[in-house]
N, C-alpha and C positions, 0 to 999 in steps of 0.2 A: 707540913702537909696541908694541902688545901682541899676544900670541898667544892665541887662544881655543882651549882644549883641549876635544876631544870624543872620547869613546871609541867612538862608534857602536855601543853595545850590547855591547862586548867583555866587560865585567864580568858582564853577564847570561849571555853565552855560556859564560864560564868557570865560573860557578856551575852551570849546567845540565850542563856537561861533568863537573864534579866529582861531582855527584849520579849521573850516568849511570855513571861509572867506579866509584863506591862500590857501586852496585847491580849491577855487573858486567854491564851491558847493552851492546848494540851501538850503533854510531853512528846507526843508523836511528831510535833512540828519542829523539834530541835534540829533534826538532820536536814530538813528542808531549809530552815533559816540559815544553817551553816553553808549549804550548797548554793542557795540562791536567795540572798537576803533582800534584794531589791523590792519584791512585792510586799514584804513585811515592813520594810522601811517606808514604803509608800502608804501602807495602812497606818503606821504610826504617825506619819505626817498628816494624814487626813484626820486622825483622832485629835491631834494637837490643834489643828485648825478648827474643828468642831468645838473643842473646849474653849478656845479663844473667843469664838463667836458667842458661845453661851455666856462667857464672862462679860463681854460687851453688852449683850442684851440684858443681863441681870442688873448691871449698873444703870443702864438707860431706864429700865422699868422702875427701879427703885428711886431714881432721882428726877425723873421727868415730872413735869407739872401736869396732873390729870385734870380734866374738867371738874368743876365744883359740883358736888352732888348734895342732895338734900338728905341722903341717908347718913345715919350716924352709926358707927360701929365701935363698940367698947372692947378694949383689950386690957389685960392686966399690965402693970408696970413691968413685971418680969418678962412678959412676952414682948413688949415694946423694946426693952433693953436687949433681949436676944436678937430682935430684928436689927437694932442699931449695931450690935456686935458683928452680926453676919454681913451687914452692909460695909462696915469698916474693913473686914477681911477681904471682901470682894474688891473694894476700892483699892486696897493696898496691893492685891494681886494684879489688878489692872495697871496700877502705877508702875509696878515692877516690870510688867510685860512691856509697857510703852518705853520705859527707860532702857530695858535690854534691847529693844528694837532700834532705839536711837543711838546706843553706844556701839560703835563699830569694833571696839576691842573685846567685847564680850562674846564668847562662843564656847 
């Protein structure tokens, strides 16, 4: 005797719920996402583009040579270490983003 498995669309509902959650939308949007996903996918694409832009700007701001100033600012070693750790995370993310864009097999 065998059992026939059927998920009754639960995988589709999980995918819709993940997209809705990622876009920070209310539960009322789930039916709209299921019926017409294109506007929501465009919104997700725009958000991804904005995040990529922020990532590029953050790395550029952190690594660009700014004009020499006569002002001196003191920060603790712990704060400077946190800055370096954040910079490393951002640079790592940017490197992964660039390598994913150059690798045609990743998708």
